[in-house]
RODO-2510 file (C-alpha; in nm, 4 decimals, decimal comma):
residues 468
     n   res          X          Y          Z
     1     m    -4,7056    -1,6389    -0,7172
     2     a    -4,6929    -1,9420    -0,9348
     3     g    -4,4210    -2,1962    -0,9398
     4     p    -4,1227    -2,1949    -1,1917
     5     a    -4,2467    -2,2428    -1,5445
     6     l    -3,8916    -2,2760    -1,6786
     7     r    -3,5426    -2,3377    -1,5342
     8     g    -3,2441    -2,4342    -1,6969
     9     g    -2,9956    -2,3269    -1,9722
    10     l    -2,6540    -2,3909    -2,1245
    11     a    -2,2995    -2,3884    -1,9557
    12     g    -2,2494    -2,0588    -1,7786
    13     r    -2,6317    -1,9496    -1,8097
    14     k    -2,8817    -2,0518    -1,5811
    15     v    -3,2688    -1,9064    -1,5982
    16     l    -3,5667    -1,8858    -1,3792
    17     l    -3,9078    -1,7897    -1,5476
    18     l    -4,1843    -1,6989    -1,3125
    19     n    -4,5481    -1,6199    -1,3983
    20     i    -4,6829    -1,3750    -1,1272
    21     s    -5,0056    -1,2196    -1,0784
    22     r    -5,0572    -0,8537    -1,1176
    23     a    -5,2536    -0,8530    -0,7639
    24     v    -4,9559    -0,9567    -0,5631
    25     t    -4,9452    -0,7866    -0,2420
    26     r    -4,5782    -0,8336    -0,1299
    27     d    -4,2566    -0,8258    -0,2154
    28     v    -4,1029    -1,1146    -0,4687
    29     l    -3,8230    -1,2736    -0,3197
    30     i    -3,5871    -1,4993    -0,5095
    31     s    -3,2658    -1,6523    -0,4494
    32     f    -2,9629    -1,7108    -0,6750
    33     s    -2,5845    -1,8541    -0,6499
    34     p    -2,3346    -1,9113    -0,9298
    35     a    -2,3352    -2,2857    -0,8956
    36     e    -2,7091    -2,3564    -0,8761
    37     g    -2,8634    -2,0425    -1,0593
    38     p    -3,1702    -1,8512    -0,9499
    39     r    -3,4209    -2,0567    -0,7526
    40     a    -3,7118    -2,0521    -0,4893
    41     p    -3,5947    -1,8824    -0,1476
    42     n    -3,4558    -2,1361     0,0992
    43     m    -3,4941    -1,9491     0,4190
    44     t    -3,2822    -2,1886     0,6235
    45     e    -2,9842    -2,0284     0,4044
    46     h    -2,7949    -1,7610     0,5766
    47     g    -2,5229    -1,5994     0,3817
    48     k    -2,4764    -1,8526     0,0979
    49     a    -2,6723    -1,7757    -0,1808
    50     g    -2,7494    -1,4100    -0,3088
    51     k    -3,1215    -1,2790    -0,3021
    52     i    -3,3314    -1,0560    -0,4829
    53     q    -3,6333    -0,8733    -0,3890
    54     l    -3,8638    -0,7228    -0,6206
    55     p    -4,0980    -0,4428    -0,4884
    56     t    -4,4557    -0,4533    -0,5503
    57     e    -4,4571    -0,1138    -0,7309
    58     i    -4,3288    -0,3027    -1,0404
    59     f    -4,6181    -0,5156    -1,0963
    60     r    -4,9000    -0,2336    -1,0050
    61     s    -4,7552    -0,0457    -1,3131
    62     l    -4,8576    -0,3431    -1,5380
    63     s    -5,1645    -0,3588    -1,7129
    64     s    -5,1844    -0,7351    -1,7676
    65     q    -5,3086    -0,9622    -1,5134
    66     t    -4,9773    -1,1998    -1,5111
    67     v    -4,6620    -1,1089    -1,5778
    68     r    -4,3697    -1,2970    -1,6612
    69     v    -4,0459    -1,2442    -1,4327
    70     v    -3,7082    -1,3914    -1,5778
    71     v    -3,3998    -1,3942    -1,3905
    72     t    -3,0715    -1,4984    -1,5543
    73     v    -2,7597    -1,5798    -1,3762
    74     l    -2,4396    -1,5984    -1,6145
    75     n    -2,1093    -1,6861    -1,5562
    76     i    -1,9279    -1,4219    -1,7716
    77     h    -1,5863    -1,6221    -1,7134
    78     q    -1,7550    -1,9214    -1,9466
    79     l    -1,9476    -1,6993    -2,1781
    80     g    -1,7046    -1,4264    -2,2432
    81     m    -1,9522    -1,1645    -2,2256
    82     f    -1,9665    -0,8107    -2,0387
    83     k    -1,6039    -0,7372    -2,0876
    84     e    -1,5271    -0,3441    -2,0245
    85     v    -1,2290    -0,2189    -2,1711
    86     n    -0,9358    -0,1325    -1,9421
    87     q    -1,1579    -0,2760    -1,6507
    88     t    -0,9843    -0,2556    -1,2937
    89     g    -1,2396    -0,4280    -1,0862
    90     q    -1,2872    -0,7922    -1,0799
    91     v    -1,6673    -0,9239    -1,0991
    92     l    -1,7558    -1,1219    -0,7900
    93     d    -1,7552    -1,4850    -0,8654
    94     h    -1,7807    -1,4020    -1,2530
    95     t    -2,1480    -1,3647    -1,1674
    96     v    -2,4061    -1,1338    -1,3508
    97     v    -2,7670    -1,1181    -1,2656
    98     g    -2,9991    -1,0126    -1,5164
    99     i    -3,3710    -0,9227    -1,4272
   100     t    -3,6462    -0,8606    -1,6659
   101     v    -4,0285    -0,8279    -1,5990
   102     g    -4,2692    -0,8156    -1,8579
   103     e    -4,2134    -0,6689    -2,2144
   104     t    -4,1316    -0,3184    -2,1115
   105     s    -3,8129    -0,1530    -1,9509
   106     m    -3,8140    -0,0535    -1,5706
   107     s    -3,6469     0,2609    -1,4684
   108     g    -3,7001     0,5360    -1,1965
   109     l    -3,8604     0,3163    -0,9490
   110     q    -3,9501     0,4983    -0,6576
   111     d    -3,9176     0,1519    -0,4476
   112     p    -3,5695     0,0189    -0,5658
   113     v    -3,4977    -0,3565    -0,6453
   114     q    -3,2578    -0,5104    -0,3960
   115     l    -2,9932    -0,7692    -0,4847
   116     t    -2,7890    -0,9214    -0,2094
   117     f    -2,4641    -1,0659    -0,3446
   118     a    -2,3052    -1,3141    -0,0718
   119     h    -1,9476    -1,3225    -0,0251
   120     g    -1,7058    -1,3576     0,2720
   121     e    -1,4873    -1,1170     0,4093
   122     l    -1,3350    -0,9004     0,1571
   123     p    -0,9597    -0,8065     0,1480
   124     h    -0,8846    -0,4688     0,3151
   125     a    -0,7750    -0,3225    -0,0395
   126     v    -1,0927    -0,3998    -0,2135
   127     t    -1,3985    -0,1854    -0,2107
   128     p    -1,7383    -0,3367    -0,3665
   129     q    -1,9554    -0,1550    -0,6119
   130     c    -2,2804    -0,2166    -0,7253
   131     v    -2,2815    -0,1421    -1,1208
   132     f    -2,4882    -0,2669    -1,4219
   133     w    -2,3967    -0,2985    -1,7720
   134     d    -2,4667     0,0005    -1,9794
   135     p    -2,4504    -0,0384    -2,3453
   136     s    -2,4079     0,3308    -2,4105
   137     k    -2,0784     0,3563    -2,1989
   138     g    -1,7706     0,3704    -2,4149
   139     v    -1,7382     0,1889    -2,7462
   140     a    -1,8742    -0,1274    -2,6396
   141     g    -2,0339    -0,0701    -2,3276
   142     g    -1,9297    -0,0615    -1,9750
   143     w    -2,0208    -0,0631    -1,5794
   144     s    -2,2130     0,2023    -1,4488
   145     s    -2,3239     0,2606    -1,0794
   146     s    -2,5689     0,5414    -1,1835
   147     g    -2,8923     0,4825    -0,9789
   148     c    -2,7581     0,1990    -0,7473
   149     a    -2,6646     0,2402    -0,4021
   150     t    -2,4129     0,0007    -0,2405
   151     q    -2,4600    -0,1099     0,1104
   152     p    -2,1691    -0,3428     0,2141
   153     g    -2,2261    -0,5836     0,5152
   154     d    -2,0303    -0,8613     0,6618
   155     n    -2,1930    -1,1606     0,4793
   156     g    -2,2872    -0,9779     0,1732
   157     t    -2,3393    -0,6609    -0,0098
   158     i    -2,6897    -0,5109    -0,0850
   159     c    -2,7481    -0,3257    -0,4022
   160     s    -3,0434    -0,1060    -0,4102
   161     c    -3,1172    -0,0130    -0,7744
   162     d    -3,3864     0,2033    -0,9503
   163     h    -3,4272    -0,0178    -1,2804
   164     l    -3,3933    -0,3564    -1,4257
   165     t    -3,1137    -0,4809    -1,6015
   166     f    -2,7927    -0,6873    -1,5939
   167     f    -2,6166    -0,6465    -1,2465
   168     t    -2,3367    -0,7355    -1,0671
   169     l    -2,0955    -0,6687    -0,7736
   170     l    -1,7643    -0,5230    -0,8915
   171     l    -1,4436    -0,5600    -0,6415
   172     n    -1,2640    -0,2668    -0,7005
   173     p    -0,8998    -0,2077    -0,5700
   174     a    -0,9621     0,0435    -0,2780
   175     l    -0,8370     0,4125    -0,2877
   176     d    -0,8032     0,5147     0,0636
   177     g    -0,9197     0,9108     0,1110
   178     s    -0,6072     0,9429     0,3610
   179     m    -0,3485     0,7799     0,1171
   180     a    -0,5058     0,9953    -0,1523
   181     r    -0,4860     1,3089     0,0140
   182     a    -0,1362     1,2411     0,1243
   183     l    -0,0316     1,1158    -0,2472
   184     m    -0,1562     1,4810    -0,3522
   185     a     0,0403     1,6747    -0,0785
   186     v     0,3607     1,4770    -0,1938
   187     a     0,3030     1,5371    -0,5533
   188     t     0,2353     1,9249    -0,4718
   189     a     0,5411     1,9425    -0,2628
   190     g     0,7549     1,7670    -0,4847
   191     c     0,6416     1,9698    -0,8166
   192     a     0,7170     2,2951    -0,6372
   193     v     1,0539     2,2062    -0,5648
   194     a     1,1229     2,0679    -0,9003
   195     v     0,9895     2,4099    -1,0274
   196     a     1,2869     2,5609    -0,8569
   197     f     1,5454     2,3063    -0,9452
   198     s     1,4342     2,3057    -1,3311
   199     i     1,5043     2,6760    -1,3366
   200     f     1,8311     2,6346    -1,1837
   201     t     1,8824     2,3478    -1,4340
   202     i     1,7937     2,5881    -1,7506
   203     a     2,0203     2,8591    -1,6075
   204     f     2,2837     2,6058    -1,5669
   205     c     2,2675     2,4621    -1,8980
   206     i     2,2750     2,8339    -2,0517
   207     f     2,5860     2,8927    -1,8555
   208     l     2,7663     2,6046    -2,0157
   209     r     2,6393     2,6859    -2,3635
   210     c     2,7781     3,0334    -2,3262
   211     r     3,1032     2,9151    -2,1912
   212     f     3,1726     2,6411    -2,4551
   213     r     3,0482     2,7902    -2,7415
   214     s     3,3097     2,6087    -2,9875
   215     e     3,1976     2,2516    -2,8758
   216     e     2,9302     2,1996    -3,0924
   217     t     2,8242     1,8272    -2,9398
   218     l     2,8161     1,9810    -2,6211
   219     r     2,5859     2,2515    -2,7427
   220     i     2,3476     2,0231    -2,8929
   221     n     2,3401     1,8088    -2,5834
   222     l     2,2628     2,0769    -2,3601
   223     g     2,0114     2,2081    -2,5727
   224     l     1,8207     1,8970    -2,5940
   225     h     1,8448     1,8684    -2,2011
   226     m     1,6975     2,2309    -2,1779
   227     n     1,4206     2,1628    -2,3921
   228     l     1,3491     1,8301    -2,1792
   229     v     1,3718     2,0282    -1,8514
   230     g     1,1514     2,3091    -1,9887
   231     s     0,8887     2,0545    -2,0978
   232     l     0,9004     1,9182    -1,7126
   233     l     0,9053     2,2895    -1,5930
   234     l     0,5690     2,3211    -1,7637
   235     l     0,4293     2,0280    -1,6618
   236     n     0,4788     2,0927    -1,2821
   237     l     0,3456     2,4456    -1,3243
   238     a     0,0330     2,3174    -1,4810
   239     f    -0,0091     2,0609    -1,2256
   240     l     0,0320     2,3194    -0,9528
   241     l    -0,2173     2,5021    -1,1309
   242     n    -0,4661     2,2174    -1,1751
   243     s    -0,4320     2,0937    -0,8057
   244     g    -0,5224     2,4292    -0,6716
   245     l    -0,8287     2,4700    -0,8708
   246     p    -1,1735     2,4582    -0,6653
   247     g    -1,4956     2,2838    -0,8073
   248     g    -1,7187     2,4314    -1,0545
   249     t    -1,4502     2,5941    -1,2655
   250     q    -1,5849     2,7789    -1,5987
   251     p    -1,5935     2,4878    -1,8604
   252     r    -1,3845     2,6846    -2,1319
   253     t    -1,1118     2,7379    -1,8688
   254     c    -1,0980     2,4041    -1,7700
   255     k    -1,0996     2,2710    -2,0957
   256     a    -0,8117     2,5211    -2,1667
   257     l    -0,5954     2,3928    -1,8827
   258     g    -0,6812     2,0409    -1,9336
   259     g    -0,5358     2,0666    -2,3090
   260     l    -0,2429     2,2654    -2,1689
   261     t    -0,1451     1,9819    -1,9026
   262     h    -0,2063     1,7170    -2,1697
   263     y     0,0267     1,9026    -2,4225
   264     c     0,2968     1,9355    -2,1440
   265     l     0,2967     1,5745    -2,0653
   266     l     0,3261     1,4790    -2,4260
   267     c     0,6023     1,7099    -2,4967
   268     c     0,7930     1,5738    -2,2165
   269     f     0,7277     1,2038    -2,3462
   270     t     0,8369     1,3342    -2,7020
   271     w     1,1527     1,5012    -2,5781
   272     m     1,2373     1,1561    -2,3827
   273     a     1,2028     0,9850    -2,7344
   274     l     1,4376     1,2705    -2,8798
   275     e     1,6976     1,2079    -2,6222
   276     g     1,7232     0,8353    -2,6918
   277     c     1,7042     0,9310    -3,0678
   278     h     2,0053     1,1818    -3,0163
   279     l     2,1996     0,8880    -2,8312
   280     y     2,1149     0,6558    -3,1071
   281     l     2,2557     0,8928    -3,3567
   282     l     2,5648     0,9756    -3,1308
   283     f     2,6710     0,6071    -3,0701
   284     v     2,5484     0,3662    -3,3427
   285     k     2,5145     0,5930    -3,6601
   286     v     2,7922     0,7820    -3,8470
   287     l     2,9021     0,9963    -3,5408
   288     g     2,9564     1,3503    -3,5643
   289     t     2,7535     1,3931    -3,9249
   290     y     2,6430     1,7381    -3,9349
   291     i     2,2599     1,7938    -3,9661
   292     h     2,1537     2,1571    -4,0926
   293     h     1,9585     2,3244    -3,8016
   294     y     1,9755     1,9973    -3,6096
   295     l     1,8200     2,1234    -3,2709
   296     a     1,5979     2,3277    -3,4358
   297     k     1,4337     2,0232    -3,6276
   298     l     1,4519     1,8830    -3,3169
   299     c     1,2471     2,1468    -3,1469
   300     l     0,9837     2,1629    -3,4104
   301     v     0,9089     1,7729    -3,3534
   302     g     0,9293     1,8099    -2,9939
   303     w     0,6998     2,0846    -2,9361
   304     g     0,5053     2,0692    -3,2400
   305     f     0,3805     1,6963    -3,2625
   306     p     0,2067     1,7118    -2,9203
   307     a     0,0320     2,0154    -3,0336
   308     l    -0,1229     1,8465    -3,3100
   309     v    -0,2427     1,5445    -3,1006
   310     v    -0,4001     1,8025    -2,8370
   311     v    -0,5875     1,9811    -3,1149
   312     v    -0,7435     1,6690    -3,2300
   313     a    -0,8309     1,5602    -2,8734
   314     g    -0,9658     1,9072    -2,8087
   315     v    -1,1937     1,9028    -3,1238
   316     i    -1,3399     1,5690    -3,0027
   317     g    -1,4271     1,7408    -2,6755
   318     s    -1,1656     1,5148    -2,4600
   319     y    -1,0922     1,7873    -2,2135
   320     g    -1,3080     1,8876    -1,8998
   321     e    -1,3255     1,8660    -1,5427
   322     y    -1,1957     1,5211    -1,3820
   323     s    -1,2633     1,4264    -1,0173
   324     i    -1,0332     1,2093    -0,7936
   325     q    -1,2568     1,0184    -0,5486
   326     t    -1,2831     0,7421    -0,3452
   327     m    -1,5316     0,4769    -0,3930
   328     d    -1,7373     0,6183    -0,1601
   329     h    -1,7593     0,9169    -0,3834
   330     q    -1,5693     1,1266    -0,1536
   331     v    -1,4090     1,3991    -0,3957
   332     i    -1,0424     1,4385    -0,3331
   333     a    -0,9483     1,7020    -0,5868
   334     h    -1,0733     1,8462    -0,8963
   335     l    -0,8445     1,8389    -1,1842
   336     c    -0,9046     1,9764    -1,5428
   337     w    -0,7877     1,6857    -1,7555
   338     i    -0,9313     1,4253    -2,0231
   339     t    -1,2804     1,3513    -1,9020
   340     s    -1,3944     1,0046    -1,7778
   341     k    -1,6149     0,9818    -2,1259
   342     h    -1,3066     0,9860    -2,3440
   343     l    -1,0463     0,7893    -2,1343
   344     l    -0,9803     0,5891    -2,4392
   345     v    -0,7967     0,9025    -2,5465
   346     h    -0,5766     0,8824    -2,2371
   347     y    -0,4928     0,5203    -2,2866
   348     i    -0,3734     0,5549    -2,6459
   349     t    -0,1915     0,9214    -2,6429
   350     n    -0,0441     0,8594    -2,2853
   351     c    -0,0306     0,5038    -2,1959
   352     g     0,0349     0,3614    -2,5372
   353     y     0,2451     0,6597    -2,6503
   354     f     0,4974     0,6370    -2,3474
   355     g     0,4738     0,2741    -2,3634
   356     l     0,6271     0,2969    -2,7211
   357     i     0,9080     0,5475    -2,6425
   358     f     0,9929     0,3378    -2,3169
   359     l     1,0470     0,0280    -2,5439
   360     f     1,2615     0,2219    -2,7721
   361     n     1,4666     0,4000    -2,5156
   362     m     1,5343     0,0299    -2,3681
   363     a     1,6567    -0,0969    -2,6860
   364     v     1,8902     0,2104    -2,7161
   365     f     2,0275     0,1848    -2,3756
   366     g     2,1035    -0,1872    -2,4658
   367     v     2,2800    -0,0637    -2,8048
   368     v     2,4671     0,2364    -2,6181
   369     t     2,6087     0,0009    -2,3589
   370     q     2,7289    -0,2301    -2,6065
   371     k     2,8819     0,0348    -2,7944
   372     s     3,0663     0,1881    -2,4904
   373     c     3,1928    -0,1480    -2,3992
   374     c     3,3222    -0,1738    -2,7835
   375     l     3,4748     0,1551    -2,7285
   376     k     3,6382     0,0712    -2,4025
   377     g     3,8035    -0,2272    -2,5790
   378     t     3,9470     0,0081    -2,8350
   379     g     4,0988     0,2286    -2,6099
   380     a     3,8596     0,4958    -2,6344
   381     m     3,7981     0,4809    -2,2304
   382     q     4,1374     0,5610    -2,0909
   383     s     4,0194     0,5708    -1,7363
   384     d     3,7629     0,4508    -1,5168
   385     r     3,6051     0,7843    -1,4832
   386     k     3,5617     0,8316    -1,8534
   387     a     3,3691     0,5029    -1,8366
   388     w     3,1760     0,5951    -1,5354
   389     k     3,0512     0,9162    -1,7057
   390     v     2,9608     0,7530    -2,0750
   391     a     2,7557     0,4908    -1,8354
   392     l     2,5900     0,7746    -1,6532
   393     v     2,4672     0,9335    -1,9769
   394     a     2,2948     0,6353    -2,0516
   395     v     2,1821     0,5542    -1,7075
   396     g     2,0635     0,8998    -1,6261
   397     l     1,8421     0,9188    -1,9589
   398     f     1,7102     0,5909    -1,9414
   399     c     1,6410     0,5409    -1,5387
   400     l     1,5813     0,8950    -1,4266
   401     l     1,3524     0,9742    -1,7568
   402     g     1,2194     0,6386    -1,8444
   403     a     1,2110     0,4055    -1,5447
   404     t     1,0259     0,6502    -1,3130
   405     w     0,7530     0,6939    -1,5828
   406     a     0,7183     0,3023    -1,6243
   407     l     0,6347     0,2694    -1,2759
   408     a     0,2827     0,4292    -1,3536
   409     f     0,2107     0,0607    -1,5266
   410     l     0,2809    -0,1138    -1,1931
   411     t     0,0177     0,1080    -1,0218
   412     h    -0,2562     0,0065    -1,2537
   413     g    -0,5931     0,0035    -1,0328
   414     t    -0,4240     0,1602    -0,7486
   415     s    -0,3807    -0,1691    -0,5811
   416     s    -0,0117    -0,1053    -0,4582
   417     a     0,0451     0,1508    -0,2036
   418     s     0,3961     0,1306    -0,1879
   419     m     0,4282     0,1639    -0,5853
   420     l     0,2063     0,4831    -0,5653
   421     y     0,4035     0,6405    -0,3272
   422     l     0,7515     0,5474    -0,5375
   423     f     0,5866     0,6679    -0,8594
   424     t     0,4366     0,9863    -0,7093
   425     i     0,7755     1,0850    -0,5141
   426     l     1,0285     0,9767    -0,7993
   427     n     0,8284     1,1622    -1,0764
   428     s     0,7613     1,4786    -0,8596
   429     l     1,1338     1,4913    -0,7644
   430     q     1,2627     1,4425    -1,1267
   431     g     1,3954     1,8099    -1,1521
   432     i     1,6106     1,7711    -0,8568
   433     f     1,7345     1,4277    -1,0073
   434     i     1,8050     1,5730    -1,3612
   435     f     1,9923     1,8867    -1,1838
   436     i     2,2191     1,6734    -0,9956
   437     w     2,2874     1,4581    -1,2862
   438     l     2,3825     1,7528    -1,5063
   439     v     2,5933     1,9046    -1,2539
   440     i     2,7923     1,5680    -1,2183
   441     l     2,8104     1,5128    -1,5857
   442     y     2,9305     1,8522    -1,6905
   443     y     3,0504     2,0636    -1,4613
   444     p     3,3792     1,9025    -1,4679
   445     k     3,3717     2,0460    -1,8257
   446     t     3,4916     2,3772    -1,6604
   447     k     3,8382     2,2290    -1,5825
   448     e     3,8510     1,9722    -1,8614
   449     t     3,9228     2,0830    -2,2336
   450     t     3,7239     1,7788    -2,3489
   451     g     3,4170     1,5805    -2,2344
   452     s     3,3783     1,1834    -2,2572
   453     l     3,1246     1,2061    -2,5133
   454     s     3,3431     1,4544    -2,7268
   455     h     3,6433     1,2227    -2,6795
   456     i     3,4742     0,9321    -2,7699
   457     i     3,3039     1,0765    -3,0844
   458     r     3,6581     1,2119    -3,2141
   459     h     3,8230     0,9006    -3,1262
   460     d     3,5657     0,6889    -3,3075
   461     k     3,5864     0,9388    -3,6251
   462     t     3,9646     0,8781    -3,6188
   463     t     3,9363     0,5112    -3,5855
   464     t     3,6500     0,4831    -3,8703
   465     a     3,8808     0,7137    -4,1086
   466     s     4,1934     0,5072    -4,0482
   467     q     4,0085     0,2037    -4,1305
   468     d     3,8884     0,3288    -4,4280
***
């Protein structure tokens, strides 16, 4: 093995160039570190620098007498390279190692290339994963572990890969197998209970709508709540059906179920937004204004818009089998959902869509709270109970329907076990919360001639007329 022909580079980039004879009879060893870059191995160092071991198979397959081996160590933090969209893991020391031998690409090696990434003891909630940069993944490329095996150790992690390219060690937030199974069990049990309470809630709303047919505001409010609870009922049923699927489900069946689950989720989000819009119209705009077929138009939006999104997503093939697994590739559950190849669809239609709805509902919550305080000052609120009931309307819609889903943004990367449990429990028990909320809010209507909302609306209309 000849000495280094070239060694150097710019900030964030260090290169080692070697000319190696085709007749080499032993593996080639190279050391590297983020600070010093690649260099000839120093056998006195243990655990301080990474190591690269190139098998002799690589050189025997080449026709030339000598080949050029280029090892590049990049600091991607300084260079701004290799940025994956929505990356959850962290690159160890911001270091990426690129290896090329000769002018041809190397893949399918029987004797793999071994890279040892040196590091100290890793945190308990972090799992190392050997990955390489795949330009064909996603829109702008991403990290992939195909063809690479990960062997964690005390002083470092050994990556064995059957090809040559740019490698790194990705530190992923760990998803413990026992925790994942516990979360699935909690979600399944909670959804089963939520299904029962959703049915009770719908029956309760139908009872009140029949009992108070003359009060249009109450009937519209209950109609909105019935549609929202109906979307939650369908979502819980779809999840229960999904969670009980075995592996190897028929592709067409899985695509249909994945689209159905996505549709129910989008319907739930859309009806949350419509609840916020209805509150805004009641408390901010001209109160009591009659809109022809108001509830029917809301149903057209609440059930129709998600259908358009799902049809478009289905046309591009977004649905299929999705596996929930730990970092050691232990499968926890098989779901029919948006596939890993189309995660951008998930981030746009689910995360982005809900984010906008949550911000809107938060703004409505603030406006409604201010309006309620103003009405209390004008005498619309004649007792503490009515003030409490109006506050319950806003808090119930905002917190019970918005804040629990907002916890999903705090569980990004599964780095917080407590947040994961809280998000799973609160969302799986939404049916119970809504049932209790509606009973407390509307059941006194059977003993009172007017409710707080109807009283406030009529009072505000009278006040507005007198001012005119």
